[in-house]
C-alpha positions as CSV (number, residue, x, y, z in Angstrom):
1,M,16.1,-31.6,3.0
2,K,15.5,-29.5,-0.2
3,S,11.7,-29.4,0.5
4,K,12.4,-27.8,3.9
5,A,15.0,-25.4,2.6
6,V,12.7,-23.9,-0.1
7,P,10.0,-22.5,2.4
8,L,12.8,-21.2,4.6
9,I,14.3,-19.3,1.7
10,V,10.9,-17.9,0.7
11,F,10.3,-16.8,4.3
12,L,13.7,-15.0,4.5
13,V,13.0,-13.2,1.2
14,L,9.6,-12.0,2.5
15,V,11.1,-10.8,5.7
16,M,13.9,-8.9,3.9
17,S,11.2,-7.1,1.8
18,L,9.0,-6.1,4.7
19,P,10.6,-2.7,5.4
20,A,10.0,-1.5,1.9
21,M,6.5,-2.9,1.8
22,A,5.6,-1.3,5.1
23,I,6.7,2.2,3.9
24,E,5.2,1.6,0.4
25,S,2.9,4.3,1.2
26,R,-0.5,3.7,2.3
27,D,-0.1,7.4,3.1
28,L,0.3,8.2,-0.6
29,D,-2.9,6.4,-1.4
30,D,-4.7,8.4,1.3
31,Y,-3.3,11.7,-0.1
32,A,-4.4,10.7,-3.6
33,A,-8.0,9.7,-2.7
34,S,-10.6,12.2,-3.8
35,P,-10.2,14.9,-2.9
36,I,-6.5,15.1,-3.2
37,A,-5.2,16.7,0.0
38,L,-2.1,17.3,2.0
39,A,-1.4,18.3,5.6
40,W,1.9,19.6,7.1
41,R,3.1,21.2,10.2
42,V,5.4,24.2,10.6
43,E,6.2,24.8,14.2
44,D,2.8,25.0,16.0
45,T,0.7,25.6,12.9
46,I,-1.0,22.9,10.9
47,Y,-1.6,23.6,7.2
48,V,-4.1,21.7,5.0
49,A,-4.3,21.9,1.2
50,I,-7.5,20.6,-0.5
51,V,-7.7,20.1,-4.3
52,N,-11.1,20.4,-6.1
53,E,-10.7,18.6,-9.4
54,F,-14.3,19.2,-10.5
55,S,-15.8,21.9,-12.7
56,S,-18.0,23.3,-10.0
57,R,-17.2,24.5,-6.4
58,D,-17.5,21.9,-3.6
59,L,-17.9,21.9,0.1
60,Y,-15.4,20.1,2.4
61,R,-15.1,19.7,6.1
62,I,-11.7,19.6,7.9
63,E,-11.6,18.0,11.4
64,I,-8.5,17.6,13.6
65,Y,-8.3,15.0,16.4
66,D,-5.5,13.9,18.7
67,T,-4.5,10.2,18.8
68,Q,-7.4,9.4,21.2
69,R,-9.9,10.6,18.6
70,R,-12.6,11.2,21.3
71,S,-13.8,14.6,20.0
72,A,-12.7,17.0,17.3
73,L,-10.2,19.6,18.5
74,A,-11.2,21.8,15.5
75,S,-13.7,21.6,12.8
76,R,-14.1,23.8,9.8
77,E,-16.2,23.8,6.6
78,V,-14.6,25.3,3.5
79,I,-15.8,25.9,-0.1
80,V,-13.2,25.2,-2.8
81,P,-13.9,26.8,-6.2
82,D,-13.6,24.6,-9.3
83,K,-10.1,23.6,-10.4
84,S,-8.6,25.2,-7.4
85,I,-6.3,24.3,-4.4
86,L,-7.3,25.9,-1.1
87,I,-4.8,26.2,1.8
88,E,-6.2,26.5,5.3
89,S,-4.2,26.9,8.6
90,F,-4.9,25.9,12.2
91,E,-2.8,27.6,14.8
92,S,-2.4,26.5,18.4
93,R,-5.2,28.9,19.5
94,D,-7.6,27.1,17.1
95,L,-6.9,23.7,18.8
96,K,-8.2,22.7,22.2
97,Y,-5.5,21.8,24.8
98,T,-4.7,18.1,24.5
99,P,-1.8,16.1,26.2
100,F,-1.9,13.7,23.2
101,P,-0.1,14.2,19.9
102,I,-1.9,15.4,16.8
103,E,-0.7,13.2,13.9
104,A,-3.5,13.3,11.3
105,V,-6.2,15.5,9.7
106,T,-9.6,14.2,8.6
107,I,-11.0,15.5,5.3
108,Y,-14.8,15.0,4.6
109,R,-16.6,15.4,1.3
110,G,-20.3,14.7,2.0
111,Y,-20.5,11.6,4.2
112,Y,-17.1,10.2,3.1
113,G,-14.1,11.1,5.2
114,R,-10.5,9.9,5.5
115,A,-7.5,10.7,7.6
116,I,-4.2,11.9,6.2
117,K,-0.9,12.0,8.0
118,I,0.5,15.4,9.0
119,Q,3.9,15.9,7.4
120,D,6.6,17.6,9.5
121,Q,10.1,18.9,8.9
122,S,11.9,16.6,11.3
123,M,14.1,15.0,8.6
124,F,13.3,17.1,5.5
125,S,13.3,20.9,5.2
126,V,10.8,22.0,2.5
127,Q,10.1,25.5,1.2
128,D,6.6,24.7,-0.1
129,Y,4.5,21.5,-0.4
130,L,2.7,23.0,-3.4
131,V,4.9,23.0,-6.5
132,P,4.0,24.6,-9.9
133,A,4.5,22.2,-12.9
134,N,7.8,22.6,-14.8
135,T,9.7,24.3,-12.0
136,S,12.7,23.3,-9.9
137,F,12.6,23.0,-6.1
138,P,15.1,21.9,-3.3
139,V,14.6,19.6,-0.4
140,E,17.2,19.7,2.4
141,V,17.8,16.4,4.3
142,D,18.7,16.1,7.9
143,L,21.5,13.5,7.7
144,Y,21.8,13.2,11.5
145,G,18.1,12.4,11.7
146,I,18.4,9.6,9.2
147,Q,21.6,8.2,10.6
148,R,20.3,8.4,14.2
149,T,23.1,6.8,16.3
150,T,24.8,4.7,13.7
151,P,28.4,5.8,13.3
152,S,28.8,4.4,9.8
153,G,26.8,3.1,6.9
154,R,25.3,4.1,3.6
155,I,22.5,6.5,2.6
156,I,21.0,5.8,-0.9
157,V,18.7,8.4,-2.5
158,D,16.3,7.3,-5.3
159,D,17.7,8.1,-8.7
160,D,14.3,9.4,-9.8
161,F,11.3,10.8,-8.0
162,R,7.9,9.3,-8.9
163,M,4.5,10.7,-9.7
164,Y,1.4,9.0,-8.3
165,Y,-0.8,9.3,-11.4
166,G,1.6,10.1,-14.2
167,R,4.3,7.8,-15.6
168,T,6.8,10.6,-16.1
169,G,9.1,11.1,-13.1
170,G,12.4,12.9,-13.1
171,R,16.0,12.8,-11.9
172,I,17.0,13.8,-8.4
173,A,20.2,15.9,-8.3
174,V,22.2,15.4,-5.1
175,T,24.4,18.2,-3.7
176,Y,26.5,17.4,-0.6
177,E,28.6,19.8,1.5
178,P,30.7,17.9,4.1
179,G,30.7,20.8,6.5
180,I,34.5,21.1,6.9
181,D,36.7,23.8,5.5
182,Y,40.5,23.5,5.7
183,Y,42.3,26.9,5.6
184,H,45.9,26.1,6.3
185,S,48.0,24.0,8.6
186,N,46.3,25.0,11.9
187,I,42.8,26.2,11.1
188,I,39.8,23.9,10.3
189,E,36.3,25.3,10.3
190,Y,33.4,22.8,10.8
191,R,29.6,22.9,10.7
192,P,26.9,20.4,10.2
193,P,27.1,18.6,6.8
194,K,24.4,19.5,4.3
195,L,22.6,17.3,1.8
196,T,20.3,19.0,-0.7
197,L,18.1,17.3,-3.3
198,T,17.0,19.3,-6.3
199,M,14.1,18.1,-8.5
200,R,12.2,19.6,-11.4
201,A,8.5,18.9,-11.5
202,P,7.3,17.6,-14.8
203,Y,5.0,19.5,-17.1
204,I,1.4,18.6,-16.4
205,R,-1.9,20.5,-16.9
206,D,-3.9,19.0,-14.1
207,V,-2.6,17.9,-10.6
208,D,-0.5,15.0,-9.3
209,L,1.5,13.9,-6.3
210,L,5.3,13.7,-6.2
211,S,7.5,11.8,-3.8
212,F,10.7,9.7,-3.4
213,E,12.4,7.5,-0.9
214,I,15.8,7.3,0.9
215,R,17.3,4.1,2.1
216,H,19.7,3.8,5.0
217,R,21.8,0.8,5.6
218,P,24.1,0.9,8.7
219,T,27.4,-1.0,8.5
220,G,26.8,-4.6,9.3
221,A,23.1,-4.5,9.0
222,W,21.4,-7.1,6.8
223,R,18.5,-5.0,5.6
224,E,17.8,-1.4,4.7
225,E,15.7,1.1,6.5
226,V,13.4,3.0,4.1
227,V,12.5,6.6,4.8
228,Q,9.6,8.0,2.9
229,G,10.4,11.5,1.5
230,P,7.9,14.3,1.7
231,V,4.8,14.3,-0.5
232,F,4.2,17.3,-2.8
233,I,1.2,18.5,-4.8
234,V,2.3,19.4,-8.3
235,Y,-0.3,21.5,-10.2
236,G,-0.5,22.7,-13.8
237,R,-1.7,25.9,-15.4
238,D,-5.3,24.8,-15.3
239,Y,-5.3,25.2,-11.5
240,K,-5.1,28.2,-9.2
241,V,-3.9,28.2,-5.6
242,L,-6.0,30.1,-3.0
243,D,-4.1,30.8,0.1
244,N,-6.5,31.4,3.0
245,T,-3.6,31.6,5.6
246,K,-2.4,35.2,4.6
247,G,-5.7,37.1,4.3
248,G,-6.2,37.6,8.1
249,R,-9.1,35.2,8.3
250,T,-9.0,31.9,10.3
251,S,-12.0,30.3,8.7
252,S,-14.2,30.2,5.7
253,S,-17.9,29.4,5.4
254,P,-20.2,28.4,2.6
255,S,-21.1,32.0,2.2
256,S,-17.5,33.1,1.7
257,S,-16.5,34.6,-1.6
258,S,-13.3,33.9,-3.4
259,G,-12.4,37.6,-3.3
260,E,-11.3,37.2,0.3
261,W,-8.6,34.6,-0.6
262,V,-5.0,35.4,-1.6
263,T,-4.3,33.9,-5.0
264,R,-0.7,32.8,-5.5
């Protein structure tokens, strides 16, 4: 009897750990592969940030496909100067009409390419996905989006955020506003509750990725749902950010000069 019980217990333990393993970001590995890159969506615009960690400029190609991946909806070659982060944007007019969703961006360096997931602001409101080292930044959380239709339960925020390359993380400060103000006996003002997470990026000289997780356990559920937080690029003083989305140009070519970029 005992010999039968042991495999069953091991199986149950593995099943209970599956949600965390499934979210245990393959996406983070994709973002961190050379070149480090992020993609995010704000309304109908897709933004892409590419990091050049080398001491000389390098050529990259950005391609955007829908989920069918039959042909590229948009393709753009960009040159990123040494020790720089270049931000490009693709608006709806840059993308061919497609009835299928666009979920990823493909980054090529030479013959090597990989797809990275496009982050959106459905559950998290982010001011900027590029964060200077040693600075504080907030992230607003959509509580209703995490709760979905569950009327009660528990939401657990990581105590510390984590860095992909560095061992030094940092605390996550949680601020919660219930959304109800009681004035006197017959006036109660209500609005959506607000959860704000504040972090301070550690001091680094180069570049790294920062992220965290939130766990949701509905009342009566036997396992937690794991929600991956947004992924940020943290950059040190050795790097400059070149914003190609504010200079009035929609593309860059190998002959482009860095003088056309906006430096943050």
